[in-house]
C-alpha positions in Angstrom: 15.3 75.0 -29.9 14.0 74.6 -33.4 9.7 74.3 -34.0 10.0 70.6 -34.6 12.1 70.2 -31.7 9.4 71.8 -29.5 6.9 69.6 -31.2 8.4 65.9 -30.3 8.8 67.7 -26.7 5.2 68.4 -26.7 3.8 65.0 -28.1 6.7 63.6 -25.6 5.0 65.5 -22.5 1.6 64.4 -23.7 2.5 60.7 -24.0 4.1 60.7 -20.7 1.3 62.3 -18.8 -1.4 59.5 -20.5 0.9 56.8 -19.6 0.7 58.1 -15.9 -2.4 58.9 -15.9 -3.2 55.3 -17.7 -6.6 57.5 -19.7 -5.8 55.2 -22.4 -4.4 51.7 -22.6 -0.4 51.9 -24.0 -1.1 51.1 -26.9 -3.7 53.6 -27.5 -1.1 56.6 -26.5 1.6 55.1 -28.8 -0.6 55.0 -31.4 -1.6 58.7 -30.8 2.1 59.4 -30.7 2.5 57.6 -33.9 -0.4 59.8 -35.8 0.8 63.1 -34.3 3.9 62.7 -35.8 2.9 61.6 -39.1 0.2 64.9 -39.3 2.9 67.1 -38.2 5.2 66.2 -40.3 7.9 65.0 -38.2 8.4 61.6 -39.9 7.3 60.1 -43.2 4.7 57.4 -43.6 6.7 55.3 -44.1 8.9 56.1 -40.8 5.6 56.3 -39.3 4.8 52.7 -39.7 8.6 51.4 -39.4 8.0 49.6 -35.9 6.3 47.0 -37.5 9.1 45.7 -39.6 11.7 46.1 -37.0 14.2 43.7 -36.0 13.5 44.0 -32.4 9.5 43.9 -33.0 9.7 41.1 -35.2 11.8 39.0 -32.7 9.6 39.8 -29.6 6.5 38.7 -31.9 8.3 35.5 -32.8 9.6 35.1 -29.3 5.9 35.3 -28.2 4.8 32.4 -30.3 7.3 30.4 -29.3 6.4 30.8 -25.7 3.0 30.3 -26.2 3.8 26.7 -27.5 5.9 26.2 -24.3 3.2 27.5 -22.5 0.4 25.2 -24.7 2.4 22.4 -24.9 3.0 22.3 -20.8 6.4 22.7 -20.9 6.5 25.6 -18.4 3.9 23.9 -16.3 6.1 20.4 -16.5 9.5 22.5 -15.4 7.1 24.3 -12.8 5.7 21.0 -11.3 9.5 19.5 -11.1 10.4 22.5 -8.9 7.2 22.2 -6.7 9.2 19.0 -4.0 11.2 22.0 -3.3 8.1 24.1 -1.3 7.7 21.5 1.2 10.8 22.6 2.8 11.3 25.3 5.3 10.8 28.5 3.9 14.3 30.2 4.1 15.5 27.3 2.3 12.7 26.9 -0.4 12.2 30.7 -1.2 15.8 31.5 -2.3 15.9 28.3 -4.5 12.3 29.1 -5.8 13.6 32.9 -7.0 16.6 30.8 -8.4 14.6 28.6 -10.1 12.2 31.9 -11.9 15.0 33.7 -12.4 16.3 30.7 -14.4 13.6 30.4 -16.2 12.7 33.7 -17.2 16.5 34.5 -18.4 15.2 32.0 -21.4 11.1 32.1 -21.6 8.9 35.0 -21.4 8.9 36.2 -17.7 5.2 36.2 -17.6 4.3 33.3 -18.7 6.9 31.8 -16.0 5.6 33.9 -13.2 2.1 33.0 -14.3 2.7 29.4 -14.1 4.3 29.7 -10.5 1.2 32.1 -9.4 -1.1 28.9 -10.2 1.1 26.5 -8.6 1.5 28.3 -5.3 -2.6 29.4 -5.6 -3.1 25.6 -5.3 -0.1 24.3 -2.7 -1.9 27.8 -0.5 -5.3 26.0 -0.9 -3.7 22.6 0.4 -1.8 24.3 3.4 1.4 23.9 2.1 2.9 27.5 2.2 1.4 31.2 2.6 0.9 32.8 -1.1 1.2 36.0 0.4 4.9 35.7 1.4 5.5 33.9 -2.1 4.3 35.6 -4.8 5.7 38.8 -4.7 9.3 37.1 -4.6 8.8 35.4 -7.5 7.4 38.2 -9.3 10.3 39.9 -8.5 12.6 37.4 -9.3 11.1 36.9 -12.8 11.6 40.6 -13.4 15.3 39.9 -12.5 16.2 36.7 -14.4 14.6 38.1 -17.5 17.6 41.0 -17.2 20.2 38.4 -17.5 20.0 37.2 -21.4 19.5 39.1 -24.6 15.7 37.4 -24.8 14.8 37.6 -21.5 13.0 40.7 -22.1 11.7 42.5 -25.0 13.5 46.0 -23.4 16.3 43.8 -23.7 15.9 43.5 -27.2 14.5 46.9 -28.2 17.8 48.3 -26.2 19.9 46.0 -28.4 18.0 47.5 -31.8 18.8 51.0 -30.8 21.9 50.5 -30.4 22.3 48.6 -33.7 20.9 51.9 -35.3 23.2 54.3 -33.4 26.4 52.0 -35.3 27.3 50.9 -31.8 26.2 47.6 -32.5 23.9 44.7 -31.6 24.2 42.8 -28.4 25.5 39.7 -28.0 23.3 37.2 -26.3 24.8 36.6 -22.5 27.5 40.4 -23.2 25.6 41.7 -19.7 24.6 38.8 -18.3 27.7 38.6 -16.0 25.9 42.0 -14.4 22.2 40.4 -14.2 23.9 37.1 -12.6 25.2 39.9 -9.8 21.9 41.4 -9.5 19.8 38.9 -9.1 22.6 37.1 -6.3 22.2 40.3 -4.5 18.7 41.1 -5.1 17.5 37.6 -3.4 18.5 37.8 0.3 17.2 41.4 0.2 13.7 40.1 -1.4 13.6 37.5 1.4 14.5 39.1 4.5 12.2 41.7 3.4 9.5 39.6 2.3 9.5 37.6 6.0 9.8 41.2 7.8 6.9 43.4 5.4 4.7 41.2 3.6 1.5 40.1 5.2 0.3 36.7 5.9 -2.6 35.0 4.0 -6.0 35.7 5.2 -7.5 32.4 5.2 -11.0 32.3 4.8 -13.4 29.0 5.3 -14.5 29.7 1.4 -11.2 29.2 0.1 -10.8 26.3 2.1 -13.7 25.0 0.3 -13.0 26.6 -3.3 -12.8 23.5 -4.7 -15.8 22.0 -3.3 -18.5 24.3 -5.2 -20.3 22.4 -7.8 -20.2 23.7 -11.5 -22.3 23.0 -14.7 -20.2 22.5 -17.9 -20.2 20.5 -21.3 -18.0 18.0 -22.2 -16.9 15.8 -25.4 -16.0 12.3 -25.2 -13.2 12.2 -27.7 -11.9 8.9 -29.3 -10.2 6.3 -27.3 -12.3 7.7 -24.2 -13.0 4.8 -21.5 -16.6 5.8 -21.8 -17.5 4.7 -25.4 -19.4 1.6 -25.1 -20.7 2.2 -21.3 -23.7 3.4 -19.9 -23.7 6.3 -17.3 -24.5 4.2 -14.4 -21.1 2.2 -14.8 -19.0 4.8 -15.2 -18.2 7.8 -12.8 -20.3 10.8 -14.3 -23.0 8.9 -12.1 -25.2 10.3 -8.9 -23.2 8.0 -6.5 -19.7 9.5 -7.5 -19.1 13.3 -7.4 -20.0 13.8 -10.7 -23.7 13.9 -12.3 -24.2 13.7 -15.7 -27.8 16.4 -16.6 -28.1 15.6 -20.4 -26.7 13.7 -23.1 -26.7 16.2 -26.4 -25.6 13.7 -29.8 -25.6 16.1 -32.8 -27.8 18.8 -32.0 -30.4 16.3 -30.1 -30.8 16.6 -26.5 -31.8 13.0 -25.3 -34.8 12.6 -23.3 -35.0 9.0 -22.6 -33.4 7.1 -18.9 -30.1 8.2 -18.8 -29.3 5.8 -17.2 -29.7 3.3 -19.7 -28.0 5.1 -22.7 -24.8 3.4 -24.4 -22.1 6.4 -24.7 -21.0 7.5 -27.7 -17.6 8.8 -29.0 -18.6 12.5 -29.9 -21.5 12.8 -27.4 -21.8 16.0 -25.6 -22.1 15.6 -22.1 -23.6 18.4 -19.7 -22.4 17.8 -16.2 -22.7 19.0 -12.2 -19.0 18.5 -11.1 -15.9 20.1 -8.7 -13.4 22.0 -10.2 -11.6 19.5 -8.3 -13.4 16.8 -10.9 -13.1 18.8 -14.0 -8.8 19.9 -13.5 -8.1 15.9 -12.2 -10.5 14.2 -14.3 -11.4 15.0 -17.7 -8.0 13.7 -18.7 -8.1 10.7 -17.2 -11.7 10.0 -18.5 -10.6 11.3 -21.7 -12.8 14.2 -22.6 -12.7 17.6 -23.8 -13.9 20.8 -22.1 -16.6 22.6 -24.5 -18.0 25.0 -21.7 -21.6 26.7 -21.7 -21.6 27.8 -25.3 -24.4 25.6 -26.8 -23.4 27.8 -30.0 -19.6 26.1 -29.8 -18.5 25.6 -33.5 -15.0 23.5 -32.6 -13.1 22.7 -29.2 -11.0 24.8 -27.2 -9.0 23.0 -25.0 -7.4 25.0 -21.9 -5.7 23.8 -18.8 -6.6 27.3 -17.1 -9.5 28.2 -15.3 -9.8 31.7 -13.3 -12.6 31.8 -10.9 -14.6 35.0 -10.6 -17.6 35.7 -8.1 -20.8 37.8 -9.4 -20.6 41.0 -7.0 -24.4 42.6 -6.2 -23.8 45.2 -8.4 -22.0 43.9 -11.5 -23.2 44.7 -14.4 -23.7 41.0 -14.9 -26.2 40.8 -13.0 -28.9 39.7 -14.5 -27.7 38.6 -17.4 -28.2 35.0 -19.1 -24.8 33.0 -19.1 -24.7 33.6 -23.1 -25.2 36.9 -22.7 -22.4 37.3 -20.3 -20.3 35.0 -22.6 -20.9 37.7 -25.1 -19.8 40.4 -23.5 -16.4 39.1 -22.6 -13.4 40.0 -25.4 -13.1 37.3 -27.5 -9.9 35.3 -26.2 -12.0 35.2 -23.1 -15.0 32.6 -22.4 -16.9 30.7 -20.0 -16.1 27.5 -19.5 -18.3 26.6 -16.2 -21.2 28.5 -13.6 -21.4 27.2 -10.8 -24.8 24.7 -10.4 -27.6 26.3 -8.3 -29.3 23.0 -8.7 -32.9 23.9 -10.4 -32.5 21.5 -13.0 -33.3 19.3 -10.1 -37.2 21.1 -9.9 -36.8 20.9 -13.6 -35.2 18.5 -15.7 -35.4 20.1 -18.6 -34.0 23.7 -17.3 -30.2 22.8 -19.1 -32.2 22.5 -22.0 -33.1 26.0 -22.3 -30.3 26.7 -20.5 -29.1 30.5 -22.1 -32.6 31.4 -22.7 -33.3 31.8 -18.9 -32.0 34.8 -16.7 -29.1 32.8 -15.1 -26.3 35.5 -13.2 -27.1 35.9 -9.8 -25.3 37.6 -7.0 -23.2 35.4 -5.7 -22.8 33.1 -8.5 -18.8 31.7 -9.3 -18.2 31.5 -12.8 -14.9 29.8 -14.2 -13.0 31.7 -17.0 -10.6 31.3 -19.3 -8.2 33.6 -21.0 -5.4 35.3 -20.4 -5.4 35.8 -16.2 -4.3 39.8 -16.8 -7.1 40.6 -18.5 -9.4 38.8 -16.7 -8.1 40.8 -13.7 -9.1 44.0 -15.2 -12.4 43.2 -16.2 -13.2 41.9 -12.8 -11.8 45.0 -11.3 -13.8 47.2 -13.2 -17.2 45.2 -13.4 -17.7 44.2 -10.0 -15.9 40.5 -10.2 -14.4 39.3 -7.1 -11.4 37.2 -8.6 -10.9 34.1 -6.2 -8.7 31.5 -7.8 -6.8 30.2 -10.6 -6.6 26.5 -10.9 -3.9 24.4 -13.4 -3.7 21.3 -15.0 -1.1 18.8 -17.0 -2.4 19.1 -20.3 -2.4 15.5 -22.0 -0.4 16.5 -25.0 2.0 14.0 -27.1 5.3 13.8 -25.5 6.3 14.4 -29.2 5.2 18.1 -29.2 6.4 19.3 -25.7 9.9 17.5 -26.6 10.1 19.9 -30.0 8.5 22.9 -28.5 11.5 22.3 -26.0 14.3 21.8 -28.8 12.5 25.2 -30.4 13.8 27.2 -27.4 16.7 25.6 -27.1 17.9 25.9 -31.0 16.9 29.5 -30.4 19.3 30.1 -27.7 22.1 28.0 -29.5 21.9 29.5 -32.5 21.9 33.4 -31.4 24.1 32.6 -28.0 27.2 31.3 -30.5 26.5 33.6 -33.1 25.6 31.1 -35.7 22.7 33.1 -36.7 21.5 36.5 -35.7 18.8 36.5 -32.6 15.9 37.1 -35.0 17.2 34.2 -38.1 16.9 32.7 -35.0 13.8 33.1 -33.2 11.9 32.4 -37.4 13.5 29.1 -37.7 12.1 28.4 -33.9 9.2 29.7 -34.9 8.8 27.6 -38.1 10.0 24.4 -36.4 7.1 24.7 -34.1 4.4 25.5 -36.6 5.7 22.9 -39.2 5.8 20.6 -36.6 2.5 20.7 -35.5 3.7 22.1 -32.1 1.7 25.3 -32.3 -1.4 26.2 -34.7 -1.1 29.6 -36.2 -5.0 30.3 -34.9 -3.3 29.7 -31.1 -0.4 32.3 -31.8 -2.8 35.1 -33.1 -5.4 34.6 -29.9 -1.9 34.4 -27.6 0.2 37.3 -28.5 -0.2 40.2 -26.6 -0.9 42.4 -29.3 -0.4 45.5 -26.9 3.2 45.0 -26.5 3.7 45.0 -30.3 1.3 47.8 -31.2 3.0 49.9 -28.3 6.5 49.0 -29.5 5.3 49.9 -32.6 3.8 53.0 -32.2 6.8 54.3 -30.3 9.6 53.1 -32.4 8.8 56.4 -34.8 9.2 58.5 -32.0 13.3 57.6 -31.6 13.3 58.5 -35.1 11.3 61.7 -34.6 14.2 62.8 -32.0 16.6 61.8 -34.5 15.5 64.0 -37.2 14.7 67.0 -35.6 17.7 66.6 -33.1 15.7 66.1 -30.2 18.1 63.5 -29.2 20.7 66.0 -29.3 19.4 68.8 -28.0 18.2 67.0 -24.8 22.1 65.0 -24.9 23.4 68.4 -24.9 22.0 70.2 -22.4 22.4 66.8 -19.7 25.9 67.2 -21.0 26.7 70.4 -19.8 25.7 69.2 -16.6 27.3 66.0 -16.2 30.4 66.7 -18.0 32.4 67.2 -14.7 30.7 64.3 -13.0 32.8 61.2 -12.9 31.5 57.9 -14.6 30.7 56.0 -12.1 28.0 58.9 -11.5 26.8 59.3 -14.7 25.5 55.3 -14.4 24.1 56.2 -11.0 22.3 58.7 -12.1 21.3 57.1 -15.7 20.2 54.1 -13.7 18.1 56.0 -11.2 16.0 57.9 -13.5 15.2 55.2 -15.7 13.9 53.4 -12.6 12.0 56.4 -11.8 10.0 56.6 -14.9 9.6 53.1 -15.4 8.2 52.8 -12.4 4.8 55.1 -14.1 5.4 54.1 -17.7 6.4 51.4 -19.7 9.3 50.1 -19.5 9.8 49.6 -23.6 8.5 53.3 -23.4 11.3 54.4 -21.2 14.2 52.8 -23.1 12.8 53.8 -26.8 12.8 57.5 -25.1 15.8 57.7 -22.7 18.2 55.1 -24.9 19.2 57.3 -27.7 19.7 60.3 -25.4 21.9 58.7 -23.3 24.0 57.4 -26.7 24.2 61.5 -27.6 25.5 62.1 -24.0 28.3 59.1 -23.9 29.4 60.7 -27.5 29.9 64.0 -26.1 31.5 62.9 -22.6 34.2 60.6 -25.2 32.4 57.6 -23.0 32.0 54.1 -24.1 28.1 54.0 -24.4 27.3 50.4 -23.6 27.2 51.2 -19.6 25.0 53.6 -20.1 22.7 51.9 -22.4 23.0 48.8 -19.9 22.1 51.5 -17.4 18.9 52.2 -19.4 17.8 48.9 -19.9 18.5 47.5 -16.4 16.8 50.7 -14.8 13.8 49.7 -17.2 13.5 46.4 -16.3 13.6 46.7 -12.3 10.3 48.1 -11.9 10.1 47.1 -8.5 8.1 49.9 -6.5 5.3 50.1 -8.0 2.6 47.3 -9.0 1.7 49.0 -12.6 5.6 49.3 -13.5 5.5 45.3 -14.4 3.1 43.3 -15.7 4.0 40.2 -13.3 3.7 43.2 -11.0 0.5 44.4 -11.7 -1.0 40.8 -12.2 -0.5 39.6 -8.4 -1.6 43.0 -7.6 -4.7 42.1 -9.5 -5.3 39.2 -6.4 -5.8 41.2 -3.2 -3.0 40.1 -1.6 -0.8 43.2 -1.8 -1.6 46.8 -1.2 0.5 49.6 -2.9 2.8 50.2 0.1 4.5 46.7 -0.5 5.4 47.2 -3.7 6.6 50.9 -2.6 8.3 49.5 0.9 9.7 46.3 -0.5 10.3 47.0 -4.3 12.0 50.9 -2.9 14.2 49.3 -0.5 15.5 46.8 -3.5 16.0 49.8 -5.8 18.0 51.8 -3.7 20.4 48.6 -2.9 20.6 48.1 -6.8 21.1 51.8 -7.8 24.2 50.9 -5.6 25.2 48.1 -7.5 25.1 49.3 -10.5 27.0 52.2 -9.8 30.5 50.1 -9.3 29.4 47.0 -11.3 28.3 48.5 -14.4 31.4 50.7 -15.1 33.9 47.8 -13.6 32.7 45.2 -15.8 32.2 47.0 -19.2 34.4 50.4 -19.1 
């Protein structure tokens, strides 16, 4: 072992411990890897930042932007809602069909985006008493993971392994190259998960508060947009007066708060209305009345439209207790904001209270707050700051039909161009992004705020590690030692061992990081054993994706785990059994289909 190999192995060991311990976020750990390799001279400055220009990373970035367009324009929600009717069927029919639908959508649209949409729909149906979300959410997450493994664009891991294959001279993966194996895995996993879910998953605890969640009144501000049915009418002639569920508190016109008789005031376009209303009215009537929901920030310079609301409850020992709403909003990350705070009826005793809304201490234990932003980030904030995450609400946005059509055409164009080998997947994805941007289906500011930069920086920081392993011969060093162990082992057993080790490793560190570390090593093993490297690379790819047995193994698992429905044991038991089943299946079908 050379000094350089020792350095790389040491960095790798420290990084593994950091990933497992979660002392730092994965992107910070990746940055540690990048700078360490640079400091010790293992990679050149150009090589250390090469991950930011890597084809795979740029492809993933483009696909994220297209997925943001699909989600923001309501295409994913529309597809998901078309599937809702099957949820009224008996569970032994609808759950397998639902898993198939989620798997198919996840093959072509970002898995996390698909699963989050279904989480919100399932929450709504659970509140209505139509289904038991505890029996459905974990199977949905698993189906998304399995479906994302069926095509080249299904997950970032597939693209990363394909890129490593290309750089090693083996060649890129084609769009449907490994789909046969992915479909087999999905087909076998669905009945297994269905049976295990019926036996081992708990039932939802129906609390009275859950059933009344949509009855809590909230204070928020809305803006009357062009064409609203409220324009030219007096408040008492509309649905925003006291005798309805919606109550008008104040009218803000420009920088002025109208202090005249609100009942007789004629409403105008661009008026800002402060309302007291329920979640149900917030989500259902804002569109029908022609209102844009602004939220509780009076300094808001531009409208931030959203159709997602995540409800949290302030617990007694939260650090946000005794903060004003404005201070609370400022403490949150830029991409998360307060849209509404539950009404305490103080304005009834002091009508001008809302005028000084933010100068008063408002946040008290038990207050409910509606937040918008990334669901998993909100769950992390709730977990670390003593907030109780209770609910997510989804509404279909009122988006022009042409935007929905173009967003859908963009993803279909990417699939057609790359699957037909007309263009590379990067070129196809760039064309799809251009179509979305230049037709106004997505704005760059939305893309910037919606991209999962943590994944991008993780990949950009990990890719130099692969270069370092190649430069120093670390991959050959590890591969040679593995070859001495595996040289007399049958091919199917080698594939099974690679699959099993990757599966084990991806349960504790990022699936992308697992793939970047192991893919170069298995290529060396394949070359020394005179094997076709593709089946071993597929074993790494599928094994890295199939992070079922821990909640931290895959982002969708982490999201549903953060909802407090499941315990670690549910992932370990159901995910563990599923992993063992798929391990056996992989040892047969990968050598059968691809050697």
